[in-house]
N, C-alpha and C positions, 0 to 999 in steps of 0.2 A: 820260280819263273816258269811260265807255261808258254810253249811255242804256239804261234797262230798259224793257220793254214797258208800255204803258198800256192796261189792259183797259177801265176805266170811261170813260165819255164826259164825266163831270163831276169826279169825285174819284178819285184814285189815291194811296195812300200806303203806304210800307213802314215798319213799326214795329220790325223786328228783322232782323239779319243774323247768320249763323253760317258758320264755315269748317269743312269736313269735313277732319279731320286727315289728313295724308299725301296729299292730293289738291289739285287746282286748283279743286275745287267750292266754290261759295258757295251758301247757301240764304237767301232773303229772304222775309219774310212781312209781310202787312199786310191792307188791305181796299180795296175800290173801290165806287163807286156810279155809277149812271147818272142820278142826280138829286141836287140839293143837299140834299134832305130824306131821303135814303136810300131804300130799305133798303141796307145795306152787305152785300157778299159777300166771302168770304175770297179773298185774293190770295197765291199762293205762286209764287215764281220761283226758277229754278236757273241758276247760272252754271257752265258746263262747262269753263271755262278760256279760251274764246274768244267765247262769246255767251250771252245770257240767253234762257230759254224759260219760258213759263207752264206750271205743273204743275196738273193738275186737282185740286180739293179739295172735300170735303163742305161743305155749308152747311145745318146742321140746323135753324136758327132761321128762322121765318117772317118776323120783323121785321128783324133785323140779325145779322150774323156778323162778329166783329171778332177778327182774329188779332193777338196781342200779343207773343209770344215764340217764338224758334226756337233749337234746340240740335242740333248735329251731332256724334254720337259717332264715326261713320265715314261712308264714302260711301253705305252702305246702311242706316244707322241714324240717321234724322233725326226730331226731335220738334218739335211745334208746340203752342202753348197759346193759348187765347183765351176769348172769352165770346160767347154768342149770346142773342138775345131771340126767344122764340116769340110773345110778345105785348108790348104796350107796358110791362108791369110785371113780367114774369117772366124774369129772367136765368138762364142755365144755363152750365155750363162744359164745354169739350171740349178 
């Protein structure tokens, strides 16, 4: 077992993992927060075959950004899906 990086000081969770076919790469996605009340930010991590690294990602919502799924078609074709909240009542999808 290999630990993955924890970005948040309070909450870190990975909701999905995908393997890039023909490689040792794994992609994991979820969210993190520095407060038990949020807001949440997107967390994307990549396993290169020997270690995990955090990959920068957009956070379009002002309230919370939640990554919920990851798919890897190849090493250079990786997709993620989730939901964001720009206010307490207006979800959007990205």
